N, C-alpha and C positions, 0 to 999 in steps of 0.2 A: 228739464233738459240737461243732458250730461255736459260737464265742463269740456269745451273743445280743446283747451290748452293741454300741452304735453310737457313733460320734463325729460331730460336726457339723463338716464342713470348709467353710471360707469362703475364697474367692479374691477379693481386692479388687484388680482390675487397673487399668490406666490409663484405661480407658473403660467397663468393665462389671464387675459383681460376680456371683459364682456361689456357691450354697449347696448342700450335699449331705450326706445321711446316708451314712456310709461304714462298711462292715463290716470284720471282721478280715482278710478277704482282699483288701482294697483295692477292693471292688466298690461301686458306687453303688446305694443302695436308693431314694433319693428325690432329685430334682434341681430346682433353681430358678435362673433367671438373669434379670438385669435391668440397666438402665443404672446406672453408678456415680454416686453423689451428686456434685453439681457444686460444692459449697461445703464449707469446713472444718466449719462448724456441722453440716451434714447428715451428714458423715462420722462425727461423734461420736454421732449418734442413729439414722440410718436403718439401718445394718447390724445393730445390736443389736435394733432393733424387728423386723426381718425374721427374725433368728435366733430371737427369742422365739416367733414364730408357728410355728416348725418344731420346737420342743421336744416331747419325748415321754418316756415312762418308760424307753425303751431308750437314750436319748442320755445319755452319761455324761461327756463332755468336749467341748471346743471347740478347734479349731485354725484359726488365721487366717494366710493368706499375703497380704501387702500389698506393693504396688508402691512402691518407694522405699527409703530407708535405715531399717532396723529394728534397734532395740536388742532382740535376742531375749531376753536375760537379764531385762530390765526389762519386756518386753512393750509397748514403745512404738514407734509409727511416728514417727521423728525428723523425717523430711523426705520428701515425696512429692508426687505429682500432686494438685492440687485441695485442698491443706490450707493454702495461703496462709501458709506459714512457721510454722504452728502444729504443735506435737507433739500426737499423739493417743495417749492412754494406753489402748490397746485392752484389755489384760489387766484393768486396774482397772475399766474400764467394764463389760466383759462379765461378770466375776465378780460384780460388785455387782448387775447387773441380772438375770442368769440363774441365779446361784447354782451355776455349774459351773466346774470348773478349766479354765483357758484358756491356750494357748500362742500366741505370735505370732512370725512369721518373715517374711523376704522372700519374695515370691511365686515368684521363680525358684528359691530354695532348696527350697521345698516341692515344686515341679514336678520338680526334680532328684531329690529323695528318692523321689517316686512312680515315676519312670522306673527308678531303681535297684532299687526293691523289687519292682515288679510290671509294669514296662514294658520298653522296648527295651534297657535296660542291666542287666536282671536277671541275677545271677550274676557281675557285675563288681564289684570292690572300689574301683577308682580311676576315677571318672567325671567328665567335664566335660559340663555341660548348658548349651546356649545357647538362649535363647528369643528368637525374632524376632517382635516385635509392632510396636507403634508405635515403640519403641526396641529396644535389645538388652539383655537380662538374662542373667545367668550364675550358675551354681552349681557347687560342687565337692563331690563325695563322695569322701572320702579314708579308706582303710581301712574302708569301709562306713558312715562317719558323715559328716554334713554338716560342712563346714569353713567357719568364719566369720571366721577371723583374730581381730582384736580386736573384731569385731562386724559390719563392713560388707564383708567379702570377697565377691566375685562381681559387683561393678559393672563388668563388663568392657566394657559399651557406651561407657564414658567413658574408655577407654584412648585417648590421642591417637595417631593414625596419620598426621596431617599437621597440624603446628602452624600452617600458613598456610591451613588449610582453612576450610570454612564454619562459622559460629557454631552451636553446639549449644544446645539448650534449657537445659542446665546452666550456660551462661554461658561455657564454654570454646570453643576453636576446634579443628576437625579431629578430634573424637571419632569412634571407630569407627562408632557408630550413625548419624552423619551421612552415611556412605557405604554402609551395609548395614543397612537396616531398612525397616519398613513406611512410615515417614515419608519416607524417601528415594524409595521406589517411588511414593508418591503424587505427589511433586514431579516425578519423571520422567514420570509419566503425564500430568500437566498440561502439561509442556513439550512432550511428543510430540504431544499433541492440538492444542496451539496451533500447532506447526510444520506439522502435517499434519491440517488440519481434516476432510479427507475420508478419513483413515486409519481403521484398524480400532479403535484405542483410542478415538478420538472417537465412532465409531459405537456401540461397546459402552456408552459412558456414557449414551446416550439422553437427552442434554440436561443431565444432572447434571454436577457438577464431576468430571472424570476422577480416578480413584483407582487405587491399586496393584492392586486386584483386576481392574480393566479391563485394565491392562497385562499382568498375568500370564496372564489368559485369552487375550489377543491373542497372547502368546508361545506358549502351548500350542497355539493354532490355526495357528501357523506364520508369523505376521506378522514379517518380517525386522527391522524397526525395534524392535519390542517384544522380540524375541529378543536383540538387541544390548544393549538397556537392561538386561534381566534378567541377562544374563551379566556385565555390568559390576558389578552389585550382588553377584553370586555370586563374582566375582573378589575383591572386597574382603572378603567373608565368609571365603573361604579364606585370605587373607593374615592376617586377625585370628586365625583358629583356629591357624595355624602358630605365631604368637607364644605363644599359650596352651599349645600342646603343647610347644614348646621350653622353656617355663618350668616346667611341672608334669608332663609326660610321662604323661598319663592312659592307661588301657587302651582307652577308647572315648570318642567325642564324640557326644552326642545333640543333634540340632537340632530344636527345637520351636517352637511359635507359628504364627500364621496364615501368615506368609510361607513357612515351610518346607513347607507343604502343597502347594506347586507341584510338588514331587516331583523326579523324576529329572533333568529338564532343568536345574533350578536346582542341585541337589546335585552332579550330575556335574561341572558347571563349577567349583563350589566345591572339590571334591576335587582337580581338576587344578591349580587355583591353590594349594591347600594344599601339594601335593607340590612344586611349583616353589619355594614360599617357605620351606619347612621346611629348616632347617640339617641337612645330612647325611641327607636323606630316603632315599637309596639304601642307607644303612648301618643303618637302624633297622627294627625290626619294624613292619609297617604299623599305623597307627592308624585303625580303622574310624570313619567319619563317617556316622551313620545318622539317619533320621527318627524322631522321637518316636513311640511307639506309642499314647500316651494322648490325644494331641492336646489339645483345649481342656479336657478333664477333668483334666489332670495337676495343676493347681493345687488343686482341691477335694479330689482323692484324696490328694495329698501332705499337705495341711493336716490332713485327717482321720487319716492314718497318723502324722503327727508328733504329734498329740494322743494317739493310742493308745500310741505308743512312749514318750512323755515322761510321761504321766499315769496310764495304766491298768496 
């Protein structure tokens, strides 16, 4: 008989937050998504208020995946988007308000856990997860368990790949995510539309500020300028993955997040770049680079599974 207990998974991303009842098989029973709070004060109140409205007798624990630096042991978001330098003590807040045991981790970590348990990396013990959204997140599953190092392992988007490169939102220069992320695609879309106001990217924007989704759609429709731009981002993605594989030698690399959903055109170029950049690639067993299976639900599913594995 299936376990009737549910967990409440919460994914607090860079721009939106999602909530879901998750069962023992990693399936979503109920789902809710909304914009992420814009201030630190709202981050301390709005998610727990929404969670309170989703409680029920079957919900036994809460799992939270939050974008930023998370002290998983203490249950604290140490630093992240829209918290204005303030720590958010999520575990303490949720347990006090909801009366349910709560675990907190980085959003990429819980996404990686979901893909390893019920997604594209099911059956693999050593997994690297890359999430391509506004920035780049990362997670490691080593011997079947999330690897956090001293606490903050997985912040792969801030590995410097060009110390003279553009300024990153973290304050450093030349971070990987300044070359291969949704933010980079947004900038390329704006530049391309400005350079070619009669081109497909500008037309697809329909008067809005051009964004990465317009560039990727133009590329999938065969616009040559958009294809070149997309392949440049894919090239940098492959270079970065080569560094991660050289360091940790995972069995599989899973690429998730909105940017990855472009599919073959994007990942094929990244795989080519990866093979060119990886030391001794001709003498290694191939490392599959695959699209995430759970797409935007990976965060809430992983948060729910993390709560189940840790607390129930």
